[in-house]
N, C-alpha and C positions, 0 to 999 in steps of 0.2 A: 083390746088395744087401748093404751093409756091416752086420755084426752090431752091434746097438745103435743103428742109425740111427733117426730118427723113424718111417720107414715100417715098420721091423721092430717097433718098440714098438707101433705102432697095430695092425698085423696080428696080433701075438701076443696083444694084449688082446682082439681080436675073437674069436680062437680060444678064449678062456677061458670063453666061454659066459655072460658077464655076471657072473662071480664077483667083479669089481672094481667099486667105486664110482668112476666116472670124472669127470674134469674136464678142460677144455681147458688146454693149456700156457699159453695167453694169460692164464690166471688168476694166473700169476706176476706179471703186470704188470711194473713196473720193478724187481722184486726183484734180478735179476742185475746190472743197472746200478748200483743203489744199493749192493749188497754189494761188487761189484768196486771201486767207488770208495773204499770204506772199508777193505777187507781185501786187495785185490789179485787179480790174475787167477788165480794158482795156488790161492788159497783158494777162489775160485769153482769152479774145476774140481774141487777136492777135495770140496767140499760136494755137488755133483751126483753125483760118483762114490759117495760114502758113502750117498746115498739111492737108488742104483741107477738113476740117470737119465743118459742121454747128454746132454752139454752142447749137442749140436746142436738139441735141442728149443727152445732159445732163439730160433733162427731159423725155427722151424716152429710158430707159435702155435696152429695148428688141431689139433695132435697130441693125442689123448686119453691121459691119464696117470692112474695111480691117485691118488685123493684122499689116500691115506695118504702117498704120496711128496711131494705138494704140501705137506701139513701138516708133514711131517718136515723139508722144506727150510727152511720158515719158522723152525721151532724151532732147527734146527742153525745157521743163519746168525746168529740172535740170540745163541746161546750163544757162538759164535766171537767176536762183537763185544762180548759182555758188555753188550748194549743192550736194556733192558726195553721200550723203545718202538719197536723196529725194525719190528714188524708194522704199527703204526698209521702210522708214517712212510711205509712202502711204500704203504699204502692211500691216503694223501693224494696221493702222487705219481701213483698209478694214476688217481685221480679227475681230476687235472689233464689227463691225456692221453686220457681215455675209453678205458681199457685193456680194456673188455669188448666192444669191436668192435661189429658190427651190432646185437647184442642190446642192448647198453647204449644205443645211439643210438635204437633202436626205442622203448624205454621212455620216455626223456626227451622224445621227440617228441610225447607225448600233450598234449592241450590243458590238462588240469588235473592237479594232483599226485595226486589220488585215482585218476585213470585211468592215470597213469604207474605207480603201485604195482600196479594191477590187471594191467597189461601184464606187468610183471616177474614177478608171482606166477604168472600163467598160463603163462609161457614159460620158467620157470627151467630146464627141461630143456634149453634151448638153450645153457646155460652149464655146468651140472653135473648129474650123476645122484646126487650124494651128499647130498641134503637137499631142503629146500623153503623158499620164502619165503611168509610169511603175514601177514595183517593181522587183529589180534584186539583186543577190548576190554580196556582196563586201567584200571579205575575210570572216570573221566570222560575218559579219553584213548584214543587208538588207538595200538596198539603194532605197528610194522612190524618184523619180525624174520626172520632166517635161522636155521632149525633144521637143524643138520647131523646126519647119521647117526653114531651112535657107532662109533668105530674103536679104542677102548681105548688111546688115546695122548694125550699132552699136545698141546693145540691153542691155547695162549694167544696166540701171535703170529698164527696164521692167523685166529683169531676177531677179534682186534683190527684186522686189515687190512681187514675189511669195514665198519668204522665210517666211514672216509674217503669211500668211494664213496657210501654211503647219505646222508651229510651233504651232499655236493656236489650230489647229485641233488635233495635237498630244497631246497637254496638256489637251484636254477634256478627254483623256483616261489615261494619264500618270502623271497628276498633274501639277499645275500652275508653279512650280519651275523646272520642267524637262527641260533639254537641251540636244541636240545630241552631240556626240563626235566630229562631224564636219559637216559642210554643204559644198555643192559643187555648183559652178556656171560655166556657159558655156563659159564665156569670159576669155581672158588672164589677168593676174595680171597687174594693171595699177599703176602709181606713187602714186595715192591717195587711193589705196585699203586698207591701214591701217585704214582709217576712217570708212570703213565698218566693219572691224574686231573690232574696238573699240566700235562701235555702238551695235554690236551683242553680244560681249563678248563670241564668239564661234569661234574656228578655221575654216578657210575658205580654201578650195582647189579650185584653179583656172584652167581654160582651160579644164574642164571636158565636158562630153557629154550633160549635162543638168543642171538644177537647182534642188537641192534636199538635202536630209539629211539622216543620217543613223540611223538604229534601230536594236535592238537585237530581237531574236525570242521571248523572254519573253515580250518585248514591244508589239509585234503584238498580243499577246494573252490577253493583258490588256483589261479590261471591262470599259465601259464608267463611268466616275466619278460622273455624275449627270444625272437626268432624262431629258435630253435635248428634247427628243421627246414629253414629256408631256408639257414642257414649250413652245415649238415652234409649236406643232402640228405634228402628224405623217405624213411624206411625203412619198408617194409611187413612184415607178418607172413610173407608169401610169401617175401620175400627172406631173412628170418631162418631160415625152414625150409630154404630152398635152400642156405643157407650151411652148415647142419648136415650136409645130405646130401653 
């Protein structure tokens, strides 16, 4: 078996005894495609190499990789491009293609938005071991957010990339023109943060506990706008668990 292959990475991480917080390589979503289109193939290979990842994991989305490497790749690609909104752009592209696989389709197949959130919260282990999803009160609103484990590294772009998928899931129930009153991100406001706000056209609160957005109780009761399960096939929890195994 080739050194650095996806199988070798996966096997080596299993031997580590759980010392890594892991996420599936599918969590990159369209990052390799978007970055290669903007910077070229050599730059893509170089970025993966600098983060200690074999480029072959692009074709092996089930491969577990360290969350630190995932975050580092997002940050490195944005730096190479000089693009403050690279992360959120990747997130919106991921949302278009349902880049979270069976797990993503399982959640959005719920009859109401609140039940979809509950599915995602309870099964986040199917996507990542590096944090949690939670629904908490925020004044008269409900805040759905992803709280990542601290890795003592910059995570601006990786945090931003979660906004798109959360927003597109919400719009499956609330309509394509719906937007939250505000979104939250875990990092402190930076000098170029206005570029993110301009891109989203949604107020952003910085330095919060995680990345998320707010909803009303009425939003959570909303029913799915289209028969997503019929179009994509009904996904069960058993299938999600089997996919992980």
